[in-house]
C-alpha positions as CSV (number, residue, x, y, z in Angstrom):
1,X,-6.2,33.3,-20.2
2,X,-3.7,31.4,-22.4
3,X,-5.4,28.8,-24.7
4,X,-4.1,25.7,-26.3
5,X,-1.5,27.3,-28.6
6,X,0.0,29.5,-25.9
7,X,0.2,26.6,-23.4
8,X,1.6,24.3,-26.1
9,X,4.2,26.9,-26.9
10,X,5.3,27.1,-23.3
11,X,5.4,23.3,-23.0
12,X,7.6,23.0,-26.0
13,X,9.8,25.8,-24.7
14,X,10.3,24.1,-21.4
15,X,11.0,20.8,-23.2
16,X,13.2,22.0,-26.0
17,X,14.1,25.7,-25.2
18,X,12.3,28.8,-26.4
19,X,10.3,31.7,-25.0
20,X,10.6,30.6,-21.4
21,X,14.4,30.0,-21.6
22,X,16.4,26.9,-22.0
23,X,15.0,23.3,-21.7
24,X,14.4,22.1,-18.1
25,X,14.6,18.4,-19.1
26,X,17.0,16.3,-17.0
27,X,17.6,19.2,-14.5
28,X,17.7,18.0,-10.9
29,X,15.8,20.0,-8.3
30,X,18.0,21.4,-5.5
31,X,15.0,22.8,-3.6
32,X,11.4,24.0,-4.1
33,X,10.2,27.2,-2.8
34,X,6.5,27.9,-2.3
35,X,6.2,31.7,-1.9
36,X,2.4,31.8,-1.7
37,X,0.8,28.7,-0.1
38,X,-2.5,28.9,-1.9
39,X,-0.7,28.5,-5.2
40,X,-0.6,24.8,-4.2
41,X,-4.0,23.4,-5.0
42,X,-3.3,19.8,-4.1
43,X,-3.8,18.6,-0.5
44,X,-0.8,18.5,1.8
45,X,1.3,21.0,3.6
46,X,3.7,23.2,1.6
47,X,6.7,22.0,3.5
48,X,6.0,18.3,2.7
49,X,5.5,19.4,-1.0
50,X,8.8,21.2,-1.0
51,X,10.6,18.4,0.7
52,X,9.4,15.7,-1.7
53,X,10.6,17.6,-4.8
54,X,14.1,18.0,-3.4
55,X,16.5,15.8,-5.3
56,X,14.0,14.8,-8.0
57,X,14.6,15.3,-11.8
58,X,12.3,16.7,-14.4
59,X,12.1,14.0,-17.2
60,X,9.4,15.4,-19.5
61,X,7.1,18.3,-20.2
62,X,3.7,18.0,-22.0
63,X,0.3,19.6,-22.2
64,X,-3.3,18.5,-21.7
65,X,-5.9,21.1,-22.5
66,X,-4.7,24.3,-20.8
67,X,-2.6,22.4,-18.2
68,X,1.2,22.0,-18.3
69,X,2.5,18.6,-17.0
70,X,6.0,18.3,-15.6
71,X,7.0,14.6,-15.2
72,X,9.0,14.3,-12.0
73,X,8.9,10.5,-11.4
74,X,7.0,9.0,-9.8
75,X,4.7,12.0,-9.6
76,X,3.5,14.7,-12.0
77,X,3.5,18.5,-11.3
78,X,0.5,20.1,-13.0
79,X,0.5,23.9,-13.6
80,X,-2.5,25.9,-14.7
81,X,-1.6,29.5,-15.6
82,X,-5.1,30.8,-15.4
83,X,-5.4,34.6,-16.1
84,X,-1.9,35.9,-15.5
85,X,0.5,33.0,-14.9
86,X,3.9,33.0,-16.5
87,X,7.0,30.7,-16.3
88,X,10.6,31.6,-16.9
89,X,13.9,29.9,-16.4
90,X,16.4,32.3,-14.8
91,X,19.7,32.3,-13.0
92,X,19.2,31.5,-9.3
93,X,19.8,34.9,-7.7
94,X,17.9,37.5,-5.7
95,X,18.3,40.0,-8.6
96,X,16.2,37.7,-10.8
97,X,13.2,37.6,-8.4
98,X,10.1,39.5,-9.2
99,X,7.4,40.8,-6.8
100,X,4.7,38.4,-7.9
101,X,6.7,35.2,-8.1
102,X,4.6,32.5,-6.3
103,X,6.7,29.4,-6.7
104,X,10.3,28.3,-7.7
105,X,12.0,25.1,-8.6
106,X,15.7,25.7,-7.9
107,X,17.9,23.4,-9.9
108,X,21.4,22.1,-9.1
109,X,22.9,24.0,-12.0
110,X,22.1,27.3,-10.3
111,X,19.0,28.0,-12.5
112,X,15.4,28.4,-11.3
113,X,12.0,27.9,-12.9
114,X,9.9,30.8,-11.6
115,X,6.1,30.9,-11.7
116,X,4.9,34.5,-11.6
117,X,1.2,35.2,-11.2
118,X,0.1,38.8,-10.6
119,X,-3.6,38.0,-10.0
120,X,-3.0,34.8,-7.9
121,X,-5.4,32.7,-10.0
122,X,-2.8,30.2,-11.2
123,X,-2.6,26.8,-9.4
124,X,-0.2,23.9,-9.2
125,X,-0.8,20.2,-8.2
126,X,1.6,17.5,-7.3
127,X,-0.1,14.1,-8.0
128,X,0.5,10.4,-8.5
129,X,-2.4,10.3,-11.0
130,X,-2.9,13.3,-13.3
131,X,-6.3,12.0,-14.3
132,X,-7.6,12.9,-10.8
133,X,-7.4,16.5,-12.0
134,X,-7.6,16.1,-15.8
135,X,-10.1,13.3,-16.0
136,X,-13.1,15.4,-16.9
137,X,-11.4,17.2,-19.8
138,X,-12.8,16.7,-23.2
139,X,-11.2,15.6,-26.4
140,X,-7.9,17.1,-27.6
141,X,-8.8,19.1,-30.8
142,X,-5.6,18.2,-32.5
143,X,-5.9,14.5,-31.8
144,X,-7.1,11.8,-34.2
145,X,-10.1,11.4,-31.9
146,X,-11.5,14.8,-32.9
147,X,-13.4,14.1,-36.0
148,X,-16.5,15.4,-37.7
149,X,-18.4,12.3,-36.8
150,X,-17.4,12.6,-33.1
151,X,-18.4,16.3,-33.0
152,X,-21.7,15.6,-34.9
153,X,-22.7,13.0,-32.4
154,X,-21.8,15.4,-29.6
155,X,-23.9,18.3,-31.1
156,X,-27.0,16.5,-32.2
157,X,-28.5,16.4,-28.8
158,X,-27.5,19.9,-27.6
159,X,-29.5,23.1,-28.1
160,X,-26.6,25.1,-26.8
161,X,-25.1,27.9,-28.9
162,X,-22.0,26.6,-30.7
163,X,-19.4,29.1,-29.4
164,X,-20.0,28.4,-25.6
165,X,-20.0,24.7,-26.4
166,X,-16.7,24.9,-28.2
167,X,-15.3,26.7,-25.1
168,X,-16.6,24.1,-22.7
169,X,-13.4,22.3,-21.4
170,X,-15.5,19.1,-20.7
171,X,-16.3,18.9,-24.4
172,X,-13.2,20.1,-26.2
173,X,-10.0,20.8,-24.2
174,X,-8.0,23.9,-24.8
175,X,-10.2,26.3,-26.9
176,X,-11.0,29.7,-25.4
177,X,-12.4,33.0,-26.6
178,X,-9.7,33.9,-29.2
179,X,-9.6,30.6,-31.1
180,X,-13.4,30.0,-30.9
181,X,-14.0,33.3,-32.6
182,X,-11.3,32.7,-35.2
183,X,-12.4,29.1,-36.0
184,X,-16.1,30.1,-36.3
185,X,-15.2,32.9,-38.7
186,X,-13.1,30.5,-40.9
187,X,-16.0,28.1,-41.0
188,X,-18.5,30.8,-41.8
189,X,-20.7,29.9,-38.8
190,X,-22.5,32.4,-36.6
191,X,-21.3,32.0,-33.0
192,X,-24.9,31.9,-31.7
193,X,-26.0,29.1,-33.9
194,X,-27.7,26.3,-32.0
195,X,-25.5,23.2,-32.0
196,X,-28.3,20.8,-33.0
197,X,-29.2,22.8,-36.1
198,X,-25.8,22.4,-37.7
199,X,-25.4,20.3,-40.9
200,X,-22.8,17.6,-41.2
201,X,-21.1,19.8,-43.9
202,X,-20.9,22.7,-41.5
203,X,-19.5,20.4,-38.8
204,X,-16.8,19.1,-41.1
205,X,-15.8,22.6,-42.0
206,X,-15.7,23.6,-38.4
207,X,-13.5,20.7,-37.4
208,X,-11.1,21.7,-40.2
209,X,-11.2,25.3,-39.1
210,X,-10.5,24.5,-35.5
211,X,-7.5,22.4,-36.4
212,X,-6.2,25.1,-38.8
213,X,-6.5,28.0,-36.4
214,X,-4.9,26.1,-33.6
215,X,-2.0,24.9,-35.8
216,X,-1.5,28.5,-37.0
217,X,-1.5,29.7,-33.4
218,X,1.2,27.1,-32.4
219,X,3.2,28.0,-35.5
220,X,3.3,31.6,-34.5
221,X,4.0,30.8,-30.8
222,X,0.5,31.9,-29.7
223,X,-1.0,35.3,-29.2
224,X,0.7,37.9,-27.0
225,X,-2.1,40.3,-26.2
226,X,-1.3,41.6,-22.7
227,X,1.7,42.1,-20.4
228,X,2.3,38.5,-19.5
229,X,2.7,36.3,-22.6
230,X,5.9,36.8,-24.5
231,X,7.1,35.9,-27.9
232,X,3.8,35.3,-29.6
233,X,2.9,36.6,-33.0
234,X,-0.6,35.2,-33.7
235,X,-2.2,38.6,-32.7
236,X,-0.9,39.9,-36.0
237,X,-3.0,37.3,-37.8
238,X,-6.4,37.9,-36.1
239,X,-9.2,38.0,-38.7
240,X,-12.1,38.9,-36.3
241,X,-10.9,38.7,-32.7
242,X,-10.4,42.3,-31.4
243,X,-11.0,43.6,-35.0
244,X,-14.3,45.4,-34.2
245,X,-15.0,48.2,-36.6
246,X,-12.4,47.0,-39.2
247,X,-13.2,45.6,-42.6
248,X,-13.6,41.8,-42.9
249,X,-10.5,40.4,-44.7
250,X,-12.8,38.2,-46.9
251,X,-15.8,40.4,-47.8
252,X,-15.0,43.9,-46.6
253,X,-18.0,44.1,-44.2
254,X,-17.4,45.7,-40.9
255,X,-16.5,43.3,-38.1
256,X,-19.0,43.4,-35.2
257,X,-18.8,42.6,-31.5
258,X,-21.5,41.3,-29.2
259,X,-21.8,39.6,-25.8
260,X,-22.5,35.9,-26.0
261,X,-22.6,33.8,-22.8
262,X,-20.9,36.7,-21.0
263,X,-18.0,36.7,-23.4
264,X,-17.1,39.3,-26.0
265,X,-17.7,37.7,-29.4
266,X,-16.4,39.0,-32.7
267,X,-17.9,38.1,-36.1
268,X,-18.5,39.2,-39.7
269,X,-22.2,39.7,-40.3
270,X,-21.8,38.9,-44.0
271,X,-19.6,35.8,-43.7
272,X,-21.3,34.5,-40.6
273,X,-25.0,35.4,-41.1
274,X,-27.3,35.0,-38.1
275,X,-29.8,33.0,-40.1
């Protein structure tokens, strides 16, 4: 599943041009085409959804957690890519269609934004109030609200292991398996450490590490590690994620992998001691 850096890369690309194609800002919608009805998660019939979008203009693109937000006043189109979703801006022609395209926005300039989703897990919502869908998301880890004091207050009453807590979208929005592993390695914290046993110094270092690894991910356009996500380079900078059996880049110990909260977890036994 794409995490914050991958979704941020797509949002910036849709806004300014990049891996998805040219910018879609100020493009007017000629028609909308829902190819698989269950892609639409919001209530309402697909035909009503398609009719409403006709003639509207995309005015902005942003991100919240792992969600993409397309501003189409007076509503917002939310997109969650889930496991295999992908977006691309292409010429409007039958030749550019792909077998697993689930949704199109066809624009007046003869281009189309296509949402391709092989596994059918991705969803879209058209809403007057994005907070109806996004309201339970946690703090944005690159915002000024994400501080060591905030995180310390959140951790002190929790006996959960730190990695699953970091990946809880109701606590911190946007962090998944890749960036949790990489941030914990940079901070020198064992992924299974109990949250309420962490010192304030460890929490300060963890906040710095989370910011650093997410910013590195954005700077390299995210990680392209399967057939869907294009243009990313962060996979070439992994220190522990998917590095099982390789030497640690800091101490030379062999990177190990274990299952933690049903997720594959990579760590250095020397730099991130269990104790």
